[in-house]
Residue, then its C-alpha position, 0 to 999 in steps of 0.5 A: m561454579t557451586e551446585n546453588q550458582k549453577e541451579t540459578s543460572d539454569q532458572n535465568r536461562r529458562n526465564r530468558i526469552p528466546t532470541c527465536y521468540v523475538v525475531i517471530a514476534l518483530a517479523v509478524a508484527c511487521l508484516f502485520m503494520r504494513y498491511i494496515l499502513c497500505f490499508c489506511c493509505g488507500y482508505y483514508q485517500t491519502s498520497f504517500g505519508p503511510m507508505a513511506w513508513n511501509y517501505l522502512l518496515a519493507v526494508f527492515g523485514f528484507l534486511l530480518l531474514p539474513g540477519f538472522f540466518v547469521i544468527w542462525v550459523v551462530f546458533l548452530i556452531r555453539k550448539r544452541q538453541r539449535l531447533w528453535a533456530t532452525a524453526t525461526l528460520l523456516s517461519l521467515l522463510l514462510l512468512a516472506g513466501l506468503k506474498f504467493i498465496v495471500p495478497r501483498p501489503h501493496d494490494m490492500v492499498l486498492y482494497g482500502l481505496r475501494n472500500g473508503m471511497i464507497r462507504h463515504f462518498g459512493a459511487q453516485e457521487m464519483r459519477h457526479f465529480a466526472a461531470d463536473f470535471d468535465k465542464l473544467p477548460a483544458l489547460p495548455d499543453p496537454t500531452p496526447p491522448v490526455s486532453k484535460f490534465y490538473d495537477n495537484r501537488s502542492a507546488i503547482n496545484e491546479l486544482k485551486g479555484t475550481g472549487l472540486r476539492e471542497r466539494y469533493p473532499y478526496l480530491a485533497n491529498c490526489e497527486f493529479i486528475r487527466q481525462s481522455g475522451d469520456v474517461i477521468c483517472v484520479n491518481w494518488g501515490g508517488l515514487d514507484n506506485h500510483w493508485g486511483f479510479y477511473v470513471t466515464t463522464d456520460g455512465k458508459a461502459l469503461g473500454p479495454k484503452a482506459f486500462s492502458w494508462f496503468g498496469g496492474k490490478n483493477l477493482h470494478v465498481g460498476s462498468d463505468i468505475c474501477f479502482f485500480s493499483e500499478y501493482 
């Protein structure tokens, strides 16, 4: 190889974007998009569409770490970009450990739902909805302790004809609504996660039994309204 060819090769190597930069950029973009998708899913009261993309990105992020570990081993063996490769691997481990320090992407569903509902509809409208739902007749065979259950999935659509979806647009994509005593639960989600809100029909404070329906995290808006997410 001539001196000019060697100089050109070195210049091309310097101009080439290192694999480490690409991996870090993909990891950060993947995590950032998961936060955005989860927040929008709650904010716009959708049921599961954005969450499907979130799960795909979660799988990609999960595979990125072991995949880059293989690349890191190859770089060590070939003695190329060892410092950058090690720094990138540590950065990926740091991103993976963020869920123990900051809210996880799934937590954004809860915050998005709370922000969207309060901003666009308000707590008072949620109380009006509770009073209207309380007036609906109970459908046959509710499962105790549920006194009233309306399934809103497209195949069943028990809310059709009640006028509630037209009056309260946020119910369009909810999965179901159920009532136990004076507590009503509106539920979105599917597969392994559900989110929604509790509201009492009489304006009284939510009792501890209300939170036994779903575990996970809760955000209170007054004593009679609470948003929840299973995890």
